[in-house]
Structure formats: structure tokens, C-alpha cells
N, C-alpha and C positions, 0 to 999 in steps of 0.2 A: 637566533643563536642560543638564547636562554632556554628556549623550549627543547632544543636538541641536548643541551647540557643536562637539563632536568630529566629528560627521558633516559639519557645515558646513566645518570646517577640512580634513577629508579631501577633500571635493569641490573646495575651492579649490586644494589642493595637486595633486590629480589634473588639474584643468583647466590649471593653470600648467605642470605637467610635460608634458602633451600639447602645449601651445602652444610651450614651449621646445624640445621634441623636434622638432616640425614645423618651427620656424624654423631649427633646426640642419641639418635635411635640405636646405633650399633655400638656405641661406646659401652664398655663393661664397667661394673661398679668398682673394680680395683680392690684394694686392700680391705675395704669396708666389709666384704663378705667373709673374710677369714680372721680378721683381727679380734683377739680376745676369745676365740672359740677353742674348744679342745681339738687336738690334732685330727681325729677322725671326722668330726663335724666340719672342720675347716676344709679338709680334703674333699668331702662330699660336696660342700658348697662350691668349691673351686671346679670340681668336675661337672656339676650341673650348669655352671656358667659357661664352661668350655663347650659343653654340648649345645647350649643355646647359640653360642657364637659359631659353632661348627657349621650351622646352617645346612646340615645334611651331607657335608663333605665326607666321603668314605674314608680317606686317610685319617682325617681328624677323629672320626667316630671310632675307628679301629684303635687309635692310640688311647682314647678315653676308655674304651672297652678294656684295653690291656691293663690299665691301672685298676679298674674295678676287679677284673678277673684275677690278677696276680695278688691283689691285696686281700682276697678272700671272698669278695662279693661276686661269685661266679654267675649267679642268676642275672644280675644287672649287666655284667660284662657280656654274657652270652646273648642277652636280648639285643644289645647294640651290635654285636657281631652278626646276629641273625638279620638285623635290619639291613646291614650292608649286603650280606649274602642273598637276601631276598629282593634286593633292589637291582640296580644296573651295575653289578660287580664285574670285575675283569681280573685277569691273571695277576696283576700287581696287588690287587686287594687279597686274592687268595694266598699269595706269598706272605703278605703281612699278617693275615689271620693265622696262617700255619705257624709263623714264628711265635705268635702269642701262645698257641697250644704247645709248641715245642718248649718254650720257656717255662710253661706250667708243668712240663713232664707228661703231657697227654699226647704220646707219640702216635697213637692210632689216628686221632683227629688231625694231627699235624701232617702225617703221611698222606691222608686222603686229599687234603687241600694242596700239598706240594705236588702230588701226582696230577691233580686236576689242572694246576697251573702249567706243568710241563707238557701235558697232553694238548693244551691249547696252543702251544708254540714249541713243537719238537726241535726247532733250531736254536732255542734259547740257551746258549752255552753258559751264560752267567747263572741262569737258573739251575742248569745241570750241575755246575760246580757247587752252588750253594746246597742243593739237595744231596749231592754226593757227599759233601762234607758233613752234613747233618746225619746221614746214614752211618758214616764212620764214627761220629761222636756217640751214636746210639748203639754201637756194637755190631753194626751190619756192614762190615768192611767190604765184603764182596759187592754188594749193591752200590756202595759208595764209590768204590774204585771203578765200577762199570760206568757210572755217570760222569766221574771225573775224566775217564778216558774219552768219552764223547765230547766233553767240553774242551779238552786239550787237542783232540783231533780237529775241532773246528777253529780254535784259536790258541795255538801253542805259545804265543807271545803275550797272552793276556796276564798281566801281573796279578790280578785279583783271583784268578783260578789257582795260582800258586799260594796266595795268601790263604784262601779257603782251605786248600789241602793242608797247609801248615797248621792252621788253627785246629782242624779236625784231628790230625795226628798228635798234636800237642795238648789236646783236650780243652781248647779255649773256644768259648762261644763267640760268635761274631757280634760286633757292635756297629 
């Protein structure tokens, strides 16, 4: 009986030790990387740690790239976006990257990725509504209404299609 209890206790300790060791490996440094640093230096430190923790996740890398790109470090942001685009990217990634370009006012880049995403799934009415609204916000009402019409034809009871249209006509960017 003592032998079974000792073996059980050893197994529990081993499992706990492995779990603690694994958690220590992935745990971030927290506030220590930003405390007392100038804003830009703290921001870069936070983004570098976020990139480490992203572990190659496309959505995470796109968000990190967005911060670099929109804060003025376009080369670093673009490098991360290219990493996603050159990897195993999909329509949801293309939409997210297009949104970064749209937010930066780089409409040609945004349009290229929006259209790529729509071409990959011609029945994506939510995508059609989003891109249609974007076209309207960028002064291309005819193209926008054409895509909104497709979205409404597929799902005329989808609340978010109406919200996208409202945002576009009211000049409000989606969030």
C-alpha cells in the first residue's frame, strides 16, 4: 500500500512539475518589459513580446502588424503581413489585412485583398456587405451598392448587412 501511495505521489509531483515548467516557458514578462521606458520603446517591447507569444498565429500577427503599420513603422508591419500572406493564409486573413490597408488609406492594396477574399468565396454575403460598404466610404458608391445588392439578395434579413450599409452612408468606419 505504501508503495502504491508513493508511486501515486511521485506521478502527481512529476505531472505538476511538468505543468509548472511548461507554464513558466510560455509565461510573459508582464509589466517589467514596459515599466519606466519611454512610450515608443515600451510599445516596441510589448509588440516584440506579443510576436513571441503569437507563435506564428496569423490573426495575432496581423494585429501586431497593424500596430506597427499604423504607428508609422510600415516596413516592420509589412514584413509581418508578408509573413502571413506568404504562409498558409486564407480569406479571413486577407480580409483582416485589407482592413489594415484600408485604415491606413492605402485603398489599392486594400481593394486587391478584399477582391481576393471575395473571389475565394463568391457566396460570402457578409464579405460582400463589408466590401460594398468600404467602396461606398471610399467614394465608389456604384461598386458598393452592387456588392450590397448581392449581400441583400442572399440574406435580406441579416442585421449586419444593414449596419454595414448604415455605417458606409453615414461615413463611419466599422469596428
